[in-house]
C-alpha positions in Angstrom: -15.5 62.2 24.8 -17.8 64.1 23.5 -16.6 64.4 20.3 -15.4 60.6 20.4 -19.2 59.7 20.3 -20.0 62.6 17.2 -17.5 61.2 14.9 -19.1 58.0 13.8 -22.7 59.7 13.8 -20.8 62.3 10.9 -21.7 61.3 7.7 -18.7 61.6 5.3 -19.4 63.1 1.8 -20.0 60.5 -1.0 -19.1 62.0 -4.4 -20.4 60.3 -7.5 -18.4 59.3 -10.6 -20.0 58.9 -13.7 -18.5 56.4 -16.2 -20.1 55.3 -19.3 -23.4 56.4 -18.2 -23.3 54.9 -14.8 -22.7 56.6 -11.6 -20.5 55.1 -9.3 -19.9 55.5 -5.7 -16.4 57.2 -4.9 -15.8 55.2 -1.8 -15.7 51.8 -4.0 -12.4 50.9 -5.3 -12.0 50.6 -9.3 -11.7 47.0 -9.8 -15.3 46.5 -8.1 -16.1 50.1 -8.8 -16.1 49.5 -12.6 -18.4 46.5 -12.2 -21.2 48.7 -11.5 -21.3 49.4 -15.4 -23.7 47.1 -17.0 -21.5 44.9 -19.3 -18.3 44.8 -17.5 -17.8 41.7 -15.5 -14.9 41.4 -12.8 -12.9 39.8 -15.8 -13.1 42.8 -17.6 -12.6 45.3 -15.1 -9.8 43.3 -14.0 -8.3 43.5 -17.9 -9.1 46.5 -17.9 -7.2 48.1 -14.7 -3.8 45.9 -15.8 -4.4 47.0 -19.5 -4.5 50.5 -18.4 -2.0 50.5 -15.1 -4.5 51.7 -12.9 -3.9 50.0 -9.5 -6.5 48.2 -8.3 -7.1 49.0 -4.6 -6.9 53.0 -5.4 -10.2 54.3 -5.0 -12.5 55.9 -7.7 -12.6 59.4 -6.2 -8.9 59.3 -6.7 -9.0 58.7 -10.5 -8.2 61.9 -12.4 -10.1 63.2 -15.5 -7.8 62.0 -17.9 -7.7 58.4 -16.3 -11.6 58.7 -16.4 -11.3 59.6 -20.2 -8.6 56.6 -21.0 -11.5 54.1 -19.1 -14.1 55.3 -21.2 -12.3 55.0 -24.4 -11.1 51.6 -24.0 -14.4 50.8 -23.0 -15.7 52.4 -26.3 -12.7 50.6 -28.1 -14.0 47.2 -27.1 -17.3 48.0 -28.3 -15.9 49.2 -31.6 -13.4 46.8 -33.3 -12.2 48.9 -35.7 -11.2 51.2 -33.6 -7.7 50.1 -32.5 -7.2 49.2 -28.6 -7.7 45.1 -28.8 -5.5 44.2 -25.5 -8.1 41.8 -23.9 -8.5 38.4 -25.3 -11.4 37.5 -27.4 -12.9 35.0 -25.0 -13.7 37.9 -22.3 -16.0 39.6 -24.8 -19.6 39.4 -24.7 -20.3 39.3 -28.4 -17.9 36.7 -29.9 -19.4 36.1 -33.0 -22.8 38.6 -34.0 -24.8 36.5 -36.1 -25.6 39.9 -38.3 -22.4 40.9 -39.1 -19.9 38.2 -37.5 -17.6 40.6 -36.0 -16.5 40.0 -32.3 -16.9 43.1 -29.9 -18.2 43.7 -26.2 -21.8 45.6 -25.8 -22.5 47.9 -22.5 -25.3 49.1 -21.3 -28.9 49.5 -22.7 -27.1 48.3 -25.6 -26.6 45.1 -24.4 -30.3 44.4 -23.4 -31.5 45.3 -27.0 -29.0 42.8 -28.6 -30.2 40.5 -25.9 -33.9 41.1 -26.8 -33.3 41.2 -30.5 -31.5 37.7 -30.4 -34.4 36.3 -28.3 -37.0 37.5 -31.2 -34.8 36.4 -33.6 -35.1 32.3 -32.4 -38.3 33.1 -31.8 -39.0 34.0 -35.4 -37.3 31.0 -36.8 -38.8 28.6 -34.5 -35.5 27.1 -32.7 -35.7 25.0 -30.3 -34.4 27.8 -27.9 -37.0 30.1 -29.2 -40.1 27.7 -28.2 -38.9 27.1 -25.0 -38.6 31.4 -24.5 -41.9 31.2 -26.2 -43.5 29.1 -24.0 -41.9 30.4 -20.9 -40.0 27.1 -19.8 -36.0 27.1 -19.0 -34.4 27.3 -22.3 -30.9 25.8 -21.4 -31.6 22.3 -20.5 -32.5 22.2 -16.9 -35.3 20.0 -14.8 -38.6 21.2 -15.2 -40.0 18.3 -12.4 -39.8 20.4 -9.7 -38.3 23.8 -10.6 -40.2 26.6 -12.9 -43.3 26.6 -11.0 -44.0 29.9 -10.9 -46.5 29.6 -13.7 -49.5 28.4 -11.2 -49.2 24.6 -13.0 -47.8 22.4 -9.7 -48.0 19.3 -9.8 -47.7 17.0 -6.4 -48.7 14.2 -4.6 -52.8 14.4 -3.4 -53.6 12.6 0.0 -57.0 10.5 0.2 -59.8 11.8 1.9 
C-alpha cells in the first residue's frame, strides 16, 4: 500500500529532443510535437509524418537519430526549393511567392520573424493601405474598429447626463 502512494509522486524523467533548434518534450507524440517548431502547423506536421512514413502516434523519444536527421533534412528541403524533396503541395507552404525572388519556399524559426518584419517594413515604405494601417496601429485585415482595438487608450462611449 505504501508503494502505491509513492508511484504517483515519482516524477518520470522527461527527455528533450532537439529538432531544428527547438526542444520538444519527449512525452509528446511526433504529430503534435513537431508543431512546437515555429513555422510548422498541424497540416505541415501531418504531411511530414506521411511523407517520411513515420507513425503519428510514435513518441518523440522513440525516434532514432537517423529519423531525426531525416526530418531535419526534409524541413530544410522545404525551405530551399532547389534541394529536391518537394513532396508537399505548394498551398501548404507559408512563403508561396516571395516578392523579391518569386520562388516558393517554407520558412522556419527566426527566419520567419525576420521575413515578416521586412515585409511589413516594405509595405510601410511603399505607403500601401496595409502599410498605413500597420504604421497607425489599426487592424489590417478589415476588422471592425468601433468596438474593438481600443487598447491604445482612445475609448468612445456614451456619457450619461449629470
